[in-house]
C-alpha positions as CSV (number, residue, x, y, z in Angstrom):
1,M,-36.9,7.7,18.7
2,K,-35.0,6.0,21.3
3,H,-33.8,3.4,18.8
4,F,-32.9,6.0,16.5
5,L,-30.9,7.8,18.9
6,L,-29.2,4.4,19.8
7,L,-28.1,3.6,16.3
8,I,-26.7,7.2,15.8
9,F,-24.8,6.6,18.6
10,F,-23.2,3.4,17.3
11,V,-22.5,4.9,13.8
12,L,-20.5,7.9,15.6
13,A,-18.6,5.3,17.9
14,A,-17.6,3.4,14.7
15,F,-16.1,6.4,12.7
16,P,-15.0,8.5,15.3
17,S,-13.2,10.8,13.3
18,G,-16.2,12.0,11.4
19,V,-14.9,10.3,8.0
20,A,-16.0,11.0,4.5
21,Q,-15.3,8.8,1.8
22,S,-16.0,8.2,-1.7
23,V,-14.9,5.7,-4.5
24,M,-13.6,6.7,-7.9
25,P,-12.4,4.5,-11.0
26,L,-8.5,4.9,-11.1
27,Y,-8.6,5.6,-14.9
28,E,-11.1,8.0,-16.8
29,G,-10.7,6.4,-20.1
30,P,-9.1,3.1,-21.1
31,I,-7.1,1.2,-18.4
32,P,-3.4,0.8,-19.6
33,G,-2.7,-2.7,-21.6
34,E,-6.3,-4.0,-20.7
35,I,-7.3,-6.9,-22.6
36,P,-11.0,-6.6,-22.9
37,S,-13.0,-9.1,-20.9
38,E,-15.7,-9.9,-18.6
39,N,-15.6,-8.4,-15.5
40,K,-15.4,-11.2,-13.0
41,E,-14.8,-9.5,-9.7
42,Y,-16.2,-10.8,-6.4
43,V,-16.2,-9.8,-2.8
44,D,-16.1,-12.5,-0.1
45,R,-15.8,-11.2,3.5
46,A,-14.1,-8.0,2.7
47,V,-11.6,-9.4,0.2
48,T,-12.1,-8.6,-3.2
49,F,-11.1,-11.3,-5.9
50,L,-10.4,-11.2,-9.8
51,V,-9.9,-7.4,-9.7
52,S,-9.8,-6.3,-13.2
53,K,-11.2,-2.8,-13.0
54,P,-9.0,-0.9,-10.2
55,D,-10.5,2.1,-7.9
56,L,-9.5,4.4,-5.4
57,T,-11.3,5.0,-2.0
58,V,-10.8,8.4,-0.5
59,Y,-11.0,8.9,3.2
60,L,-11.0,12.1,4.5
61,P,-10.5,13.3,8.1
62,V,-12.6,16.6,9.1
63,N,-12.3,19.6,10.9
64,Q,-8.5,19.7,9.5
65,A,-7.4,23.1,8.4
66,K,-3.9,22.9,7.3
67,A,-2.4,20.9,4.2
68,R,-1.7,17.2,5.6
69,S,0.3,14.2,5.0
70,A,-1.4,11.6,2.8
71,I,-1.1,8.0,2.5
72,L,-1.7,5.9,-0.4
73,I,-2.9,2.0,1.0
74,C,-1.7,-1.1,-0.6
75,P,-3.7,-4.0,1.0
76,G,-2.2,-7.5,0.5
77,G,-3.5,-10.8,-0.6
78,G,-0.7,-12.7,-2.5
79,Y,-1.3,-10.9,-6.0
80,G,-4.2,-13.4,-5.7
81,C,-6.9,-11.1,-4.2
82,V,-6.8,-7.6,-2.2
83,C,-7.8,-7.7,1.3
84,N,-9.3,-4.4,1.2
85,G,-11.1,-4.8,4.3
86,Y,-8.6,-5.2,7.4
87,E,-5.4,-4.2,5.4
88,G,-7.2,-1.3,3.8
89,E,-10.4,0.4,5.4
90,K,-9.1,-0.3,9.2
91,I,-6.0,1.3,8.4
92,A,-7.5,4.5,6.6
93,L,-9.7,5.1,9.6
94,D,-6.7,4.8,12.3
95,M,-4.6,7.0,9.8
96,N,-7.6,9.5,10.0
97,Q,-7.5,9.3,13.5
98,K,-4.3,10.9,13.3
99,G,-5.3,13.7,10.8
100,V,-3.9,11.8,8.0
101,V,-5.6,11.6,4.5
102,A,-5.9,8.2,3.4
103,F,-6.3,6.3,0.1
104,V,-7.2,2.5,-0.2
105,L,-5.9,1.0,-3.5
106,K,-8.0,-1.5,-5.1
107,Y,-5.3,-2.8,-7.8
108,R,-5.6,-5.2,-10.7
109,L,-4.7,-8.4,-9.9
110,P,-1.9,-9.8,-12.4
111,S,-3.7,-12.2,-14.9
112,D,-3.0,-12.9,-18.4
113,R,-6.8,-13.1,-19.2
114,T,-7.3,-9.1,-18.4
115,C,-3.6,-7.7,-18.8
116,A,-1.3,-7.6,-21.9
117,N,1.9,-7.3,-19.3
118,K,0.4,-8.6,-16.2
119,T,3.8,-8.1,-14.2
120,I,3.6,-4.1,-14.8
121,A,-0.1,-3.8,-14.1
122,P,-0.4,-3.3,-10.4
123,L,2.4,-0.8,-10.4
124,Q,0.9,1.1,-13.0
125,D,-2.3,1.1,-10.7
126,A,0.2,2.3,-7.8
127,Q,1.6,5.2,-10.0
128,R,-1.6,6.4,-11.1
129,A,-2.9,6.2,-7.8
130,M,0.1,8.5,-6.8
131,K,-0.4,10.8,-9.6
132,I,-4.3,11.2,-9.0
133,I,-3.3,12.4,-5.1
134,R,-0.6,14.7,-5.9
135,D,-2.7,16.2,-9.0
136,N,-5.7,16.7,-6.6
137,A,-3.6,17.8,-3.5
138,E,-5.2,21.2,-3.1
139,K,-8.7,19.5,-3.5
140,W,-8.3,17.1,-0.8
141,G,-5.8,19.5,1.5
142,V,-3.0,17.3,1.2
143,D,0.8,18.6,1.2
144,P,2.0,17.2,-2.0
145,E,5.5,16.7,-0.6
146,K,4.4,14.6,2.3
147,V,2.6,11.8,0.0
148,G,3.6,8.3,1.1
149,V,2.5,4.6,0.8
150,I,1.8,1.9,3.3
151,G,1.8,-1.8,1.9
152,F,1.3,-5.3,3.9
153,S,2.5,-8.5,2.6
154,A,2.1,-8.6,-1.3
155,G,0.8,-5.3,-1.0
156,G,4.4,-4.4,1.0
157,H,5.9,-5.6,-2.4
158,L,3.7,-3.0,-4.6
159,A,4.5,-0.3,-2.2
160,S,8.5,-0.8,-2.2
161,T,8.2,-1.5,-6.1
162,L,6.4,2.2,-6.2
163,G,9.3,3.3,-4.1
164,T,12.0,1.8,-6.2
165,H,10.7,1.9,-9.7
166,Y,9.4,5.7,-9.8
167,S,11.8,6.8,-12.3
168,E,9.8,5.5,-15.2
169,S,6.1,6.3,-15.9
170,L,4.3,3.3,-16.9
171,V,1.2,5.3,-17.0
172,P,0.4,8.6,-18.9
173,N,1.9,11.3,-17.4
174,Q,2.2,14.3,-19.4
175,E,2.2,16.5,-16.8
176,E,5.3,15.1,-15.6
177,T,3.6,14.4,-12.1
178,N,6.1,13.1,-9.1
179,L,5.5,9.6,-8.6
180,R,8.1,9.1,-5.9
181,P,6.2,8.5,-2.5
182,D,8.0,10.8,0.3
183,F,7.9,7.8,2.4
184,M,7.0,4.0,2.7
185,M,5.4,2.1,5.5
186,L,5.8,-1.7,5.1
187,V,4.4,-4.3,7.0
188,Y,5.5,-7.9,7.0
189,P,6.2,-7.2,3.1
190,V,7.3,-9.1,0.3
191,I,10.5,-7.7,-0.9
192,S,12.4,-9.8,-3.0
193,M,11.6,-12.4,-5.6
194,S,14.7,-14.6,-5.0
195,P,13.7,-18.2,-4.6
196,Q,15.3,-18.1,-1.2
197,L,13.4,-15.3,0.2
198,T,10.1,-14.9,-1.6
199,H,6.7,-15.7,-1.0
200,G,5.9,-18.4,-3.7
201,G,2.2,-17.4,-4.6
202,S,3.1,-13.6,-4.9
203,R,5.9,-14.3,-7.3
204,D,4.1,-17.0,-9.4
205,N,1.1,-14.9,-9.7
206,L,3.0,-11.5,-10.4
207,L,5.8,-12.7,-12.6
208,G,4.5,-16.3,-14.1
209,L,5.8,-19.8,-13.1
210,N,9.0,-19.5,-14.6
211,P,10.4,-16.3,-14.6
212,T,14.1,-15.3,-15.8
213,P,16.6,-14.6,-13.6
214,E,16.7,-11.1,-14.9
215,L,12.9,-10.5,-13.9
216,M,13.2,-11.8,-11.0
217,D,16.1,-9.2,-10.1
218,L,14.1,-6.5,-11.4
219,Y,11.3,-7.1,-9.1
220,S,13.7,-7.7,-5.8
221,N,13.4,-4.5,-4.4
222,E,16.4,-5.1,-2.2
223,K,18.3,-5.0,-5.3
224,Q,16.4,-1.6,-6.7
225,V,17.5,0.6,-3.8
226,T,19.5,4.1,-4.7
227,E,20.3,7.3,-2.8
228,D,17.0,8.8,-3.4
229,T,14.9,5.7,-2.3
230,P,12.2,7.4,0.3
231,P,12.5,7.1,4.3
232,T,11.1,3.6,5.7
233,F,9.6,2.1,8.1
234,L,9.5,-1.8,8.3
235,I,7.6,-4.0,10.8
236,H,7.9,-7.9,10.8
237,A,7.5,-10.8,13.1
238,T,10.7,-13.1,13.1
239,D,8.5,-16.1,13.0
240,D,6.5,-15.5,9.9
241,R,5.8,-18.7,8.0
242,V,4.4,-17.1,5.1
243,V,6.7,-14.2,4.5
244,P,10.4,-14.9,5.8
245,V,11.4,-11.9,7.9
246,E,14.8,-11.9,5.9
247,N,12.5,-9.9,3.1
248,S,12.5,-6.8,5.9
249,I,16.1,-7.3,7.0
250,R,17.3,-7.6,3.5
251,F,15.7,-4.6,2.4
252,Y,16.7,-2.9,5.9
253,E,20.5,-3.4,5.1
254,A,20.0,-2.3,1.7
255,L,18.7,1.2,2.8
256,K,21.7,1.5,5.7
257,S,24.1,0.8,2.9
258,K,22.5,3.8,0.8
259,K,22.5,5.9,4.0
260,I,18.5,6.0,3.9
261,A,16.8,6.7,6.6
262,V,15.0,3.5,8.2
263,D,13.6,2.3,11.3
264,M,12.6,-1.7,11.5
265,H,10.5,-3.1,14.3
266,L,10.9,-7.0,14.9
267,F,8.6,-9.2,17.0
268,S,9.8,-12.6,17.8
269,T,6.1,-14.1,17.5
270,G,3.2,-13.3,15.8
271,N,3.6,-15.1,12.5
272,H,2.0,-13.6,9.6
273,G,-0.7,-10.5,9.8
274,F,0.1,-10.3,13.7
275,P,0.0,-6.3,13.5
276,L,-3.7,-6.1,12.7
277,E,-4.8,-8.0,16.3
278,P,-4.7,-5.1,18.7
279,A,-4.2,-7.7,21.3
280,K,-0.9,-9.1,19.9
281,S,0.8,-6.0,18.8
282,N,0.8,-2.1,19.6
283,W,2.7,-2.0,16.4
284,L,0.4,1.5,15.5
285,M,2.4,3.0,18.4
286,Y,5.7,2.5,16.8
287,A,4.1,3.4,13.3
288,F,2.7,6.7,14.6
289,Q,5.8,7.5,16.5
290,W,7.8,7.4,13.3
291,M,5.6,9.6,11.4
292,K,5.6,12.2,14.3
293,E,9.6,11.8,14.0
294,Q,9.3,12.5,10.4
295,G,7.3,15.5,10.9
296,L,3.9,13.7,9.2
297,I,1.8,14.2,12.1
298,D,1.7,16.3,15.0
299,N,0.7,13.8,17.6
């Protein structure tokens, strides 16, 4: 009995919000643009490779009576893997602590083996996830006008693509569900596909080895900002040796030029991935302060 009680204590300590979670396939029927092939997906140390069957994991905070904000989480991985552990589950649990309903997206990785058009496959999955969240807002206690997206590294590119390419639905949407996120939070994001700024691996995986200038411009999201782009929170380290900080700076400048509300926090050191190490950064303090100012959380 003593050992059992200790086990319960450690479980509660690990999940202090009493999180309820469930995993669902992203598509009930055929996956848009799928090339039928063997599912070779595998997981290594909380990182998923060769994703061809996307899914959505729901993290629900408990004891919340009113309609809450929700956030779709796009982990990074250079469009070559999905880091759904430390850039997915961890962030979901942090968001639950603030009463935010969190959804971790395991999106398809661009592949000519599994996707008829690999360039649009991750965006299709992000749009589908946004549609699922809004269509089931009442079920999950979500305010459908407070549904945002957060993305890390290449997941930041996917998140910013969702926030700038929402006018055309790439998935079935007979209900005409709004696919525009209400806010974006981009953490050391890949924004641009231009050779001077981009992360080469992300661009090669998404667009191919020899993309046309037109395709690179289309997915350089600093060039896709309009007056209706969602309010945005940006964070980056200036010494990032993987994704140049200029990605965030150019996006900030584009948002500012269109008078979009934007906060940006730059750290002098930390390289890539630093915000996820609490000893090196208190980035979540800034993130939650911004969410409070936007009326997305109470405290």
